[in-house]
C-alpha positions as CSV (number, residue, x, y, z in Angstrom):
1,X,-9.1,15.1,11.6
2,X,-7.5,15.4,15.0
3,X,-4.5,13.7,16.4
4,X,-4.7,12.3,19.9
5,X,-1.6,13.1,22.0
6,X,0.2,10.0,23.4
7,X,1.6,9.3,26.8
8,X,4.6,7.0,27.5
9,X,2.4,3.9,27.0
10,X,0.0,4.9,24.2
11,X,1.1,5.7,20.7
12,X,-0.3,8.8,18.9
13,X,-3.6,8.2,17.0
14,X,-5.0,10.1,14.0
15,X,-8.8,10.4,14.2
16,X,-10.0,9.5,10.8
17,X,-13.5,8.0,11.1
18,X,-16.8,8.0,13.1
19,X,-17.1,5.7,16.1
20,X,-18.7,3.6,17.3
21,X,-20.0,1.8,14.2
22,X,-23.6,0.4,14.5
23,X,-24.5,-3.1,15.6
24,X,-27.6,-4.1,13.7
25,X,-29.9,-7.1,13.9
26,X,-30.2,-9.4,10.9
27,X,-33.4,-11.4,11.7
28,X,-34.2,-12.4,8.1
29,X,-30.7,-13.7,7.4
30,X,-30.8,-15.5,10.8
31,X,-34.0,-17.2,9.9
32,X,-32.7,-18.2,6.5
33,X,-29.8,-19.9,8.2
34,X,-31.9,-21.6,10.8
35,X,-31.0,-19.3,13.7
36,X,-33.3,-17.5,16.0
37,X,-34.4,-13.9,15.1
38,X,-32.2,-12.4,17.8
39,X,-29.2,-14.6,17.3
40,X,-27.4,-12.8,14.4
41,X,-26.1,-9.2,14.4
42,X,-23.9,-7.3,12.0
43,X,-21.2,-5.0,13.2
44,X,-21.1,-2.3,10.4
45,X,-17.5,-1.5,10.0
46,X,-18.3,-0.8,6.4
47,X,-19.8,2.5,7.7
48,X,-16.6,4.1,9.1
49,X,-17.1,7.0,6.7
50,X,-13.7,7.9,5.1
51,X,-13.0,6.9,1.5
52,X,-15.9,4.4,1.1
53,X,-15.6,2.9,4.6
54,X,-14.1,-0.4,5.8
55,X,-12.0,-2.0,8.6
56,X,-8.6,-0.7,7.4
57,X,-9.4,2.8,8.8
58,X,-9.2,1.4,12.4
59,X,-5.7,0.3,11.7
60,X,-4.7,3.4,9.8
61,X,-5.7,5.7,12.7
62,X,-2.7,4.1,14.6
63,X,-0.2,3.7,11.7
64,X,-0.9,7.2,10.4
65,X,-0.7,8.6,13.9
66,X,2.8,7.1,14.1
67,X,3.7,8.5,10.6
68,X,2.7,12.0,11.6
69,X,4.7,11.8,14.8
70,X,7.8,11.0,12.7
71,X,7.2,13.9,10.4
72,X,6.2,11.8,7.4
73,X,5.4,13.5,4.1
74,X,4.5,10.4,2.1
75,X,2.7,7.1,3.0
76,X,3.8,4.0,1.1
77,X,1.9,0.7,1.2
78,X,1.4,-2.5,-0.8
79,X,-1.5,-4.7,-1.9
80,X,-3.4,-6.3,-4.8
81,X,-4.9,-4.1,-7.5
82,X,-8.3,-4.2,-5.7
83,X,-6.8,-3.7,-2.2
84,X,-9.2,-2.1,0.2
85,X,-6.3,-1.2,2.4
86,X,-4.6,0.7,-0.5
87,X,-7.8,2.6,-1.2
88,X,-8.2,3.7,2.4
89,X,-4.5,4.6,2.7
90,X,-5.1,6.9,-0.2
91,X,-8.1,8.4,1.5
92,X,-6.2,8.8,4.8
93,X,-3.4,10.5,3.0
94,X,-5.8,12.9,1.4
95,X,-7.4,13.7,4.7
96,X,-4.0,14.2,6.4
97,X,-2.4,16.2,3.5
98,X,0.2,13.4,2.8
99,X,1.3,12.1,-0.5
100,X,0.5,8.4,-1.0
101,X,2.3,5.8,-3.2
102,X,0.7,2.4,-3.7
103,X,2.9,-0.5,-4.7
104,X,0.5,-3.0,-6.2
105,X,0.9,-6.5,-7.7
106,X,0.3,-6.7,-11.4
107,X,1.0,-4.4,-14.3
108,X,-0.7,-1.4,-15.9
109,X,-4.0,-2.3,-17.5
110,X,-4.6,-5.4,-15.3
111,X,-7.5,-3.6,-13.6
112,X,-9.2,-0.3,-14.2
113,X,-12.3,-0.2,-12.0
114,X,-13.4,-0.7,-8.4
115,X,-10.8,0.2,-5.7
116,X,-8.2,1.1,-8.3
117,X,-10.4,3.9,-9.8
118,X,-10.9,5.3,-6.3
119,X,-7.1,5.2,-5.7
120,X,-6.7,7.6,-8.7
121,X,-9.6,9.8,-7.6
122,X,-8.1,10.1,-4.2
123,X,-4.7,11.2,-5.6
124,X,-2.5,8.2,-5.0
125,X,0.4,7.3,-7.3
126,X,0.5,3.6,-8.3
127,X,3.8,1.7,-8.8
128,X,3.2,-1.7,-10.5
129,X,5.4,-4.4,-9.0
130,X,4.6,-7.3,-11.4
131,X,4.5,-10.7,-9.7
132,X,3.1,-10.3,-6.1
133,X,6.3,-12.0,-4.8
134,X,8.2,-8.8,-5.5
135,X,5.9,-6.4,-3.5
136,X,8.0,-6.2,-0.4
137,X,11.3,-5.5,-2.2
138,X,9.8,-3.1,-4.6
139,X,8.2,-1.1,-1.7
140,X,11.6,-0.8,0.0
141,X,13.0,0.5,-3.3
142,X,10.2,3.1,-3.5
143,X,10.9,4.2,0.0
144,X,14.6,4.7,-0.8
145,X,13.8,6.6,-4.0
146,X,11.5,8.9,-2.0
147,X,14.2,9.5,0.6
148,X,16.7,10.5,-2.1
149,X,14.2,13.1,-3.3
150,X,14.0,14.6,0.1
151,X,10.7,13.1,1.1
152,X,10.1,11.5,4.5
153,X,8.3,8.2,3.6
154,X,6.5,6.0,6.1
155,X,6.0,2.3,5.0
156,X,2.6,1.1,6.1
157,X,2.6,-2.7,6.4
158,X,0.6,-4.9,4.0
159,X,-3.0,-4.7,5.0
160,X,-2.1,-2.4,7.8
161,X,-1.5,-5.5,9.9
162,X,1.1,-4.9,12.5
163,X,0.8,-5.0,16.3
164,X,0.3,-1.2,16.2
165,X,-2.4,-1.3,13.5
166,X,-4.1,-4.2,15.3
167,X,-4.8,-1.8,18.2
168,X,-7.7,-0.6,16.1
169,X,-9.4,-4.0,16.5
170,X,-8.8,-4.1,20.2
171,X,-10.9,-0.9,20.3
172,X,-13.5,-2.5,18.1
173,X,-13.7,-5.5,20.4
174,X,-14.3,-3.1,23.3
175,X,-17.1,-1.4,21.3
176,X,-18.7,-4.8,20.7
177,X,-18.6,-5.7,24.4
178,X,-20.4,-2.5,25.2
179,X,-23.0,-3.2,22.5
180,X,-23.4,-7.0,23.0
181,X,-21.8,-8.1,26.2
182,X,-23.3,-11.6,25.8
183,X,-21.7,-12.2,22.4
184,X,-20.6,-15.8,21.8
185,X,-18.9,-15.6,18.4
186,X,-17.6,-12.9,16.1
187,X,-17.2,-14.1,12.6
188,X,-14.6,-12.2,10.5
189,X,-12.6,-12.4,7.3
190,X,-8.9,-13.3,7.9
191,X,-6.8,-11.5,5.4
192,X,-3.5,-10.0,6.5
193,X,-4.4,-11.0,10.1
194,X,-4.5,-7.7,12.0
195,X,-8.2,-7.5,12.4
196,X,-8.6,-11.0,13.8
197,X,-5.5,-10.5,16.0
198,X,-6.9,-7.3,17.6
199,X,-10.2,-9.0,18.3
200,X,-8.5,-12.1,19.8
201,X,-6.3,-10.0,22.0
202,X,-9.3,-8.5,23.7
203,X,-12.0,-11.2,23.4
204,X,-9.9,-14.3,23.6
205,X,-9.5,-17.2,21.2
206,X,-12.8,-18.9,21.9
207,X,-15.1,-16.0,20.7
208,X,-13.4,-15.1,17.4
209,X,-14.0,-17.2,14.3
210,X,-11.6,-16.2,11.4
211,X,-12.4,-17.2,7.9
212,X,-9.2,-17.5,5.8
213,X,-9.4,-15.7,2.4
214,X,-6.0,-16.8,1.0
215,X,-4.1,-13.6,1.5
216,X,-1.3,-15.1,3.6
217,X,0.5,-18.5,3.5
218,X,0.2,-19.4,7.2
219,X,-2.9,-17.6,8.6
220,X,-2.7,-19.3,12.1
221,X,0.9,-18.3,12.6
222,X,0.4,-14.8,11.2
223,X,-2.5,-14.1,13.7
224,X,-0.9,-15.8,16.7
225,X,2.4,-13.9,16.2
226,X,0.4,-10.6,16.1
227,X,-1.6,-11.5,19.1
228,X,1.5,-12.3,21.1
229,X,3.2,-9.0,20.1
230,X,0.1,-7.0,20.9
231,X,-0.7,-8.6,24.2
232,X,2.7,-9.5,25.4
233,X,1.6,-13.1,26.1
234,X,2.1,-16.2,23.9
235,X,-0.8,-17.3,21.7
236,X,-0.7,-20.9,20.3
237,X,-1.7,-21.1,16.7
238,X,-3.8,-24.2,17.3
239,X,-5.9,-22.3,19.9
240,X,-7.4,-20.1,17.3
241,X,-10.8,-20.7,15.7
242,X,-10.1,-20.8,12.0
243,X,-12.0,-21.9,8.9
244,X,-9.7,-22.7,5.9
245,X,-12.4,-24.1,3.7
246,X,-13.6,-21.0,1.8
247,X,-10.4,-20.1,-0.2
248,X,-11.3,-22.3,-3.2
249,X,-8.9,-21.9,-6.1
250,X,-7.2,-18.9,-4.6
251,X,-7.6,-15.4,-3.2
252,X,-9.0,-13.7,-6.3
253,X,-11.4,-16.5,-7.3
254,X,-15.2,-16.6,-6.9
255,X,-16.6,-19.8,-5.4
256,X,-20.1,-21.0,-5.5
257,X,-20.5,-20.9,-1.6
258,X,-19.3,-17.3,-1.7
259,X,-21.7,-16.3,-4.5
260,X,-24.5,-18.0,-2.6
261,X,-23.6,-16.1,0.6
262,X,-23.4,-12.8,-1.3
263,X,-26.9,-13.4,-2.8
264,X,-28.4,-14.5,0.6
265,X,-27.1,-11.4,2.5
266,X,-28.3,-9.1,-0.2
267,X,-31.7,-10.6,-0.6
268,X,-32.5,-11.1,3.1
269,X,-31.0,-7.9,4.6
270,X,-30.1,-5.6,1.8
271,X,-26.4,-5.9,2.8
272,X,-23.9,-6.0,0.0
273,X,-20.7,-8.0,0.6
274,X,-17.6,-8.4,-1.6
275,X,-16.3,-11.6,-3.2
276,X,-12.9,-11.7,-1.6
277,X,-13.3,-10.8,2.1
278,X,-16.8,-10.4,3.5
279,X,-18.3,-12.8,1.0
280,X,-15.9,-15.5,2.2
281,X,-16.5,-14.6,5.8
282,X,-20.3,-15.0,5.3
283,X,-19.8,-18.3,3.5
284,X,-17.8,-19.4,6.5
285,X,-20.5,-18.3,8.8
286,X,-23.1,-20.3,6.8
287,X,-20.9,-23.4,6.9
288,X,-20.4,-23.0,10.6
289,X,-24.1,-23.0,11.2
290,X,-24.5,-26.0,8.9
291,X,-21.9,-28.1,10.7
292,X,-23.0,-27.1,14.2
293,X,-20.0,-24.9,15.1
294,X,-22.5,-22.0,15.6
295,X,-25.9,-23.0,17.0
296,X,-29.2,-21.4,17.7
297,X,-29.5,-19.5,21.0
298,X,-26.1,-18.0,20.8
299,X,-25.4,-14.3,20.2
300,X,-23.4,-14.3,16.9
301,X,-21.9,-11.1,15.4
302,X,-20.8,-10.9,11.7
303,X,-18.1,-8.3,11.3
304,X,-18.8,-6.4,8.1
305,X,-15.3,-5.1,7.2
306,X,-16.4,-3.3,4.0
307,X,-15.0,-3.8,0.6
308,X,-17.9,-2.8,-1.6
309,X,-15.7,-1.0,-4.2
310,X,-13.9,-4.2,-4.8
311,X,-17.1,-5.8,-6.0
312,X,-17.0,-3.4,-9.0
313,X,-13.5,-4.5,-9.9
314,X,-14.3,-8.2,-9.9
315,X,-15.7,-9.1,-13.3
316,X,-16.9,-12.7,-12.5
317,X,-19.0,-11.5,-9.6
318,X,-20.5,-8.6,-11.6
319,X,-21.5,-11.0,-14.4
320,X,-23.2,-13.3,-11.9
321,X,-25.0,-10.4,-10.2
322,X,-26.2,-9.1,-13.5
323,X,-27.5,-12.5,-14.5
324,X,-29.6,-12.4,-11.4
325,X,-31.8,-9.8,-13.1
326,X,-33.0,-12.5,-15.4
327,X,-33.7,-15.2,-12.7
328,X,-36.0,-15.4,-9.7
329,X,-34.4,-14.9,-6.3
330,X,-33.3,-18.0,-4.6
331,X,-33.1,-16.6,-1.1
332,X,-35.9,-17.7,1.2
333,X,-38.9,-15.3,1.1
334,X,-39.7,-14.8,4.7
335,X,-42.3,-12.2,5.5
336,X,-41.5,-8.7,6.7
337,X,-40.1,-8.3,10.2
338,X,-41.6,-6.0,12.7
């Protein structure tokens, strides 16, 4: 790990991953959706390297850089039990030699696999906050407890989503423009908002399609506020391209369109998605092709933000995946591509 020095206008950055991530063609998936073989590409931000990979590392490079500049000894952050951000904060702390405390919704025994198992392997301490409504207040209490013990805690925002963390996805957008300057649409999961905000700040509102996963109450306002803070210019919430139709019964639930999208991506391209974020984003992409929002002949990029460990902490999805061993594949059986 190296830390990039800052000047007056650029905050310090902790180098935690390997860049740029690949941009790979997905011709069999494109064909299954009715797109041309060169229309659909996958930006592999699941291959960032550290701690199982995923998009949160782009944000943590900036938030951890700021923490190191302040002399932090401990990182504190919040999330759900299967939070990818929590897992990667634990990994970043291990790389940087910082203690990590994760304030998670729920109670002991509510989850024991997937990301949570990796949190423990990476050395993080978990504080259970009960009802998710108490996450913010409990995290502040933890910060004060650590200060009283002589620690120097740094509170990393939920999902890493602040204007500072969103700088990571300004960088990602610049990578994409170098790899696919003719891109028309980037489809991405909209969780805590920072990933979409960074993309919009660099690419504009028309080229970013966010698929809401149910993590925040007002996704349009969340993203527009972050874009405005990041860019210094107003961003109207209604100017954003959003799909709100993939949440189903709530953030942690598995829907039939998402299960279908998971299966389709796996059986056409060998790409594994998770049921909360990338699965919903892919379901949103499928729906966008079906309703004509995305059309053949356009260069479309699916941003794979990672999250594979969370699949192993989601019992309904695992049960459906295991049932697939007993049934024939339902993905279109296109021939091999050259």
